[in-house]
Each structure stands twice: as structure tokens, then as C-alpha cells.
C-alpha positions in Angstrom: -8.1 29.0 -28.9 -6.6 26.2 -26.8 -5.1 26.6 -23.5 -2.0 24.4 -23.3 -0.3 23.3 -19.8 2.9 22.0 -18.7 2.9 20.0 -15.9 6.2 19.3 -13.4 8.2 21.8 -14.6 9.9 23.4 -11.6 12.1 20.2 -9.7 11.2 21.5 -6.2 7.1 21.7 -7.1 7.7 17.5 -8.3 9.5 17.1 -5.0 6.1 19.0 -3.1 3.7 16.8 -4.7 6.1 13.5 -4.3 6.1 13.2 -8.4 8.6 11.6 -10.3 11.1 14.0 -12.6 9.7 13.4 -16.3 11.6 12.2 -19.1 9.8 14.8 -21.4 7.5 17.5 -20.3 4.0 16.7 -19.0 1.3 18.2 -21.5 -2.5 18.5 -20.6 -5.2 20.9 -22.6 -8.0 22.8 -20.7 -10.9 23.9 -22.8 -11.4 27.9 -23.3 -14.4 27.2 -21.0 -12.3 27.0 -18.4 -10.9 30.5 -18.5 -12.2 32.7 -15.7 -13.6 35.7 -16.7 -12.2 38.8 -15.9 -13.3 40.7 -13.0 -15.4 37.8 -12.0 -14.8 35.6 -8.5 -13.4 32.3 -8.5 -15.9 29.9 -6.9 -14.7 26.8 -5.7 -16.4 23.9 -7.2 -18.9 21.8 -5.3 -17.0 18.7 -6.0 -14.0 19.6 -4.5 -12.9 20.1 -0.8 -9.4 20.9 -1.9 -9.0 23.5 -4.4 -5.3 24.5 -5.1 -3.3 27.3 -6.6 -0.7 26.9 -9.2 0.8 30.3 -10.4 2.5 30.1 -13.8 4.0 32.0 -16.7 1.9 32.5 -19.8 3.2 32.7 -23.3 0.8 33.8 -26.2 1.1 32.3 -29.3 1.0 35.2 -32.1 1.3 32.6 -35.6 0.5 29.4 -36.4 3.2 26.8 -36.0 3.8 23.1 -36.8 6.8 20.8 -36.0 8.8 24.3 -34.9 12.4 24.0 -34.6 13.4 25.4 -31.2 15.9 28.3 -32.8 12.8 29.8 -34.4 10.5 29.6 -31.1 10.7 33.0 -30.0 9.5 34.0 -33.4 5.8 32.6 -32.7 5.2 35.0 -29.4 5.8 38.2 -28.1 3.5 38.7 -24.9 4.4 37.2 -21.8 1.7 37.0 -19.1 0.8 35.4 -15.9 -2.0 32.9 -14.6 -3.3 30.6 -12.2 -4.0 27.0 -13.1 -6.4 26.2 -10.4 -6.4 22.2 -9.6 -9.0 20.7 -7.8 -5.9 18.4 -6.0 -8.3 15.8 -3.9 -10.0 15.0 -7.4 -6.3 14.8 -9.0 -5.0 12.3 -6.7 -7.9 9.9 -6.9 -8.0 9.9 -10.8 -4.1 9.5 -10.7 -4.3 6.6 -8.4 -6.8 5.3 -10.8 -4.5 6.0 -13.9 -7.2 8.0 -15.2 -7.2 11.4 -17.2 -6.9 14.9 -15.2 -9.3 17.3 -16.7 -12.2 16.6 -14.7 -9.7 18.3 -11.6 -7.8 20.6 -14.0 -10.2 22.0 -16.8 -13.3 22.9 -15.2 -15.3 26.2 -15.4 -13.1 29.0 -13.7 -10.2 26.5 -13.5 -7.6 29.0 -15.9 -6.5 32.6 -14.8 -5.2 35.1 -17.8 -4.0 37.8 -16.3 -3.0 41.0 -18.1 0.1 40.8 -20.9 4.0 42.4 -20.8 5.4 42.6 -24.6 8.2 40.5 -24.5 10.5 43.5 -25.0 9.7 44.5 -22.0 12.2 41.5 -20.8 16.3 41.4 -21.0 16.1 37.3 -20.9 12.4 35.6 -20.9 14.4 32.6 -18.8 15.1 35.0 -16.0 11.6 36.1 -15.0 10.8 36.3 -11.5 7.3 35.9 -10.7 5.1 35.3 -7.5 1.7 34.9 -6.0 0.4 36.3 -2.9 -2.7 35.4 -1.1 -4.0 37.5 1.8 -1.0 39.7 1.3 1.4 36.9 2.0 3.8 35.4 -0.6 2.9 32.0 -1.1 4.8 30.8 -4.3 7.7 32.7 -6.0 10.0 31.6 -8.8 11.7 32.8 -11.6 11.8 31.0 -15.0 15.4 29.9 -14.8 14.4 27.0 -12.8 12.2 25.5 -15.4 13.4 22.1 -16.5 12.1 23.5 -20.2 12.5 26.7 -21.1 9.5 28.6 -23.0 11.3 27.7 -26.3 11.6 24.3 -26.1 8.1 23.5 -24.8 7.2 25.4 -28.1 8.9 23.3 -30.1 8.2 20.2 -28.2 4.4 20.8 -27.7 4.4 21.9 -31.8 5.2 18.2 -32.5 1.6 17.3 -31.6 -0.5 20.2 -31.2 -0.6 22.7 -34.5 0.0 26.3 -32.2 -2.8 28.5 -33.6 -3.1 32.3 -33.5 -4.3 33.3 -29.8 -3.6 29.7 -28.1 -1.7 30.2 -24.4 1.2 27.8 -22.9 1.2 27.4 -19.0 4.6 26.6 -18.3 4.2 25.1 -15.2 4.3 26.3 -11.3 6.9 26.5 -9.0 6.9 25.3 -5.5 4.2 26.5 -2.9 1.2 25.1 -4.0 -1.5 25.4 -1.6 -5.4 25.4 -1.1 -7.6 28.2 -1.2 -10.5 29.1 0.9 -13.5 31.1 0.5 -13.0 35.0 1.1 -9.2 34.5 -0.1 -7.9 37.0 -2.2 -5.1 36.4 -4.8 -2.7 38.4 -6.2 -0.1 37.5 -8.9 3.0 40.1 -10.0 5.6 39.9 -12.4 8.5 41.5 -10.6 6.9 44.3 -8.8 3.6 44.5 -11.2 0.4 43.4 -10.4 -0.9 40.9 -12.9 -4.1 39.9 -11.4 -6.3 39.8 -9.0 -8.8 37.5 -7.3 -11.6 37.1 -5.0 -12.2 33.6 -4.0 -15.8 32.3 -3.3 
């Protein structure tokens, strides 16, 4: 399985990092070794002094697809989740300045948190899902999928032009504004609506 991640999909997040609004979705990958194992703490890597949390709605692909038409994209998933795209911001900034790929800053071991999954049928509209991240009991990020520049079905259609989607692939759909650093002993909790989807201890 692969983790397909979307960058710059919320306008206010683009503004907070002073990035340009992309003409098309920004796509990058994480290997399965980036997945943080269940009940394990997130350990800040030695090579970064500025790791940021980025909470995101996740979609799990349930069947193989290539060149998927947007009108059929909804048939390729039936589970919605929540996760974190941990980012070594200092390393990413250095790589971006040099025009180099981001993988070292985004795809390191433990950089992908995958929380619980909910049936898509639980949601009246997948383009209107409230989600949030708490750090030490305080909400630091909150968003709604209505704020996405490219909605879930559009992303599935777009990504499938470049990569064959396989059963179990997970799409990280982008993060809203409010990204920020994590520190040792921080406790991170992610929510869809008022339902807790994950709880992470930082070491």
C-alpha cells in the first residue's frame, strides 16, 4: 500500500506558510515505513528541531482504479479517517529553498499517523466534515472539508491519472491552517466532529 499526500489544499494554510496557490493539487508520497505504529509514541527525529503537526482527513481506497472519472470516484472508498502528516519544517524549508524533493522532511519513520476509521455512510456529506486537533487540551487546528480547494472525489480522480490506486492505499487530503511545532511530552488528540480518532504522546 502507499500513502498519497496532498499539499496546499486549504487556502488559509497556504497563506500561513507564505506559499503560492497551486494550479493543480500538490502530490507527494510517504512509504509504509512512515506509518506510526498503533499505541506507539511519536519520537521527534534527531535531524530536526522544528517538527510540525498537520492534521488531515484520510480516505482509504477499496478497489483498484486508474484514470477514474470524478463522477465515479465516490465508489472507490467507503471509509473516512483522520491522521497527522508530521513535517520536519526546518528540513523542508531548506530542501524547498534548494529546489529539492521533500521526502526527508515528510516521509521519515513515524511521520504518518493513521487514526481510527468511520464508515462513509456515517456522513451526510463528505464535503462538509468538521475535524480538529488538540495539543495538550487546546484546539490548535480545526477545519472542514468544505474548505478544500480540491474535494475528495476530485483528488481521487486527479491522483489516479498518475498512480494506479490499489486496495488499502490511503490519501491524506491536506491540512487546514494552524500547523505548529510539537515538543517532548506534548499530547495530541484528533477529532472528527466530537469523536476522538487518535491520541498521540510525543517523546
